[in-house]
C-alpha positions, 0 to 999 in steps of 0.5 A: 500500500503506497498511499491514501487517496482523498475521495469525497464519496458524496460527489460523483467520483472522477476516478475511472477505475472506481466507476467499476463500483457503479457498473454491473456487467454479469455478462463478463465471463470469469476466466480461471487462472491456473499458472503465472509466469514472470513474477514473484509470487511472494505477496502480502498476507491478510493481516491477523488480529493484533499483528501488523504487516508492512502496508497495513492501513490503520486508523485512529479516530478519523486519522488514517495512516499506513504501516511503513516500517517494522523493526525489532526495537522497543518501538517496532511499528512505524506509521506514516499518517496521511497529510492534509493538503497544507502539511507534510505526512507525520511519521511516528514509531510506536510501542505496542502499549502506545498502539493499544492506548491510542486505539490504533487499529488495522483496517481489513484489506482485500475487501470486495468492491473496496480494494484495488490491486495492481498486477505487475507489468511483463507477466503472463498468465495461463487460463484454464482453456490453455490460452495465455494472456500477457500484461505489458504494463501494470494494471490496476483491477478491482477486487470483486470477490474473496473466498478462502482460497480464491479471489476474483478481480475485474476491469471493465473488459475482463474478470479473472479468478486467481488462486491466492497462492498464485496471485502476483499482484500487490495492494494499490489502494483501499477505499475508506469512507471518512465522514466530513463535518464542516460545521463544527471544527473537531478537536485535535486528535491524541496523535496530533497532540502528541506530535505537537508536544514532542515538537515543543519539547524538541525545540526547548533547548533546556530539555536537551541539556543536563538532566539535573536542570529539569526541575519542577518549575521548568516543567511547569514553564514549558507546559505553559508555553505549550498552552500558549502555542495551542491558543486558538486550536480545539483540543480536550484539556484532559487529553492534553494533560495525559499526553503531556505527562506521558511524553514528558516521562518518556523524555526524562526516561530517555535522558536518564538512559542516555546521559545519566545524572551526576555520573550515575547512569540507569542500569549501572553497577554501584559500590558501597564500601563500609567497614572493609566490606564491599556492597554491590548494587544497581541503579534501577531508576533515575527520577529527577523530579524526586528529592531522592532521584537515585533508586538502587537495588542492592544485592541483598534485595533491598531497594532504597532511594538516595539524594546526591548528598547521601550518595557522597556521604555514604561513599556510594560510587558508580563503577566503570565497565571492565577495560581489557588492555590485552586478551590477558590483562583487564581492570575495573575502576570506580568513578572516584578511584576508590575501587581498583581491581585488575585481573591477569588471565592464562590459557592453561594451568601450566602458564598460570603457574609459570608466570605467577611469581614473575608477575607478582614481583612486578605488579603486587600481591596476587591471589591464586589462579582460579578456573573460570568455567563460564563467561560471567566469571571471566574478566579477561579472555582466558580460562584461568585468572588471578586477581591483583589483591594488593598493588605495589604502586600507590597511585592509579596512574602508576598502576595503570602504567604498570598494567599496560607494560604487562599487557605488552608481554606475551603471556601465551608462551612460557617465561624464559 
């Protein structure tokens, strides 16, 4: 389905093909098709309940669009909404929850006397009487009848009956009767409101800046500016409030995921060191609108919210990802440098035993090597690892320099 056609059904239709709707010619013989040559038979299937396919026509209230993209992201369905004469088409990607919330539904296709299909150019069909018919150019035809296994399509001169599995055509257009009321201007739809809210926030530079700047006062200011922009337009106030809250929350969540807040990022591991103990946790929520925006789930199962001051006072710090200096050497450090761990990996037990004392003199006190059975236990790319439990060097810069030198040594061979 490539486009939507605006047709005023109250007026005489100028489209010649659609005059087929008003014409009846029972004298036309139905010509049975038994084979098709020169075209791929891959064709869109009828849409199933709650399943979207490319080319599906969809509706939301009196707004109509076409599914123009399907992907495997958290927003799997892209819809191009039909434009007015004075505007460009709106293109949005939706989550399945948004599809349900907005009431977006698929319009059934291959409806008899309401669907136009197009046979491609340069195909040849064989009829039941063994005759061949060649189409030199693309031909639009009207769907006249649809059964479980066949469909009948027709023009003014011909009528063909195709088995569905042999039908080489594609959907060209679907007639949609859109009620038109010129007396009372309708309210902006949820889709239109969402589009305007998204555009307003996109144009507001503050929303794209640091997440910590988005305080409640700024949120209210942006909302009031939006209301001024919508002055003179008809819309439901409650719908605007709902859409504003949903889009704002989505914007905040995206910024929290992309930027983080004060060096803390959503899903990041954190460490609390207390009385010689290391307690691990994960940032599970960042809500800048709360006085305690950082929500942490600790390994013991406890979930707590913290302010930035509380994080600093309690010594809670985010961990940077494990960095591999070589297939044999890796390290991890906290944001404030208070936590620093390094791992040395070996391919075999023999190599681990041979290098252990040499590396210990160079780097510092090493644990005994252990065998890493799974990828979750590995920090390097090797099966046997030991951890640096106490560094010889005191500063982080010197430790990193020493590890880099170690990474340049070939630990895949026995020491000389």
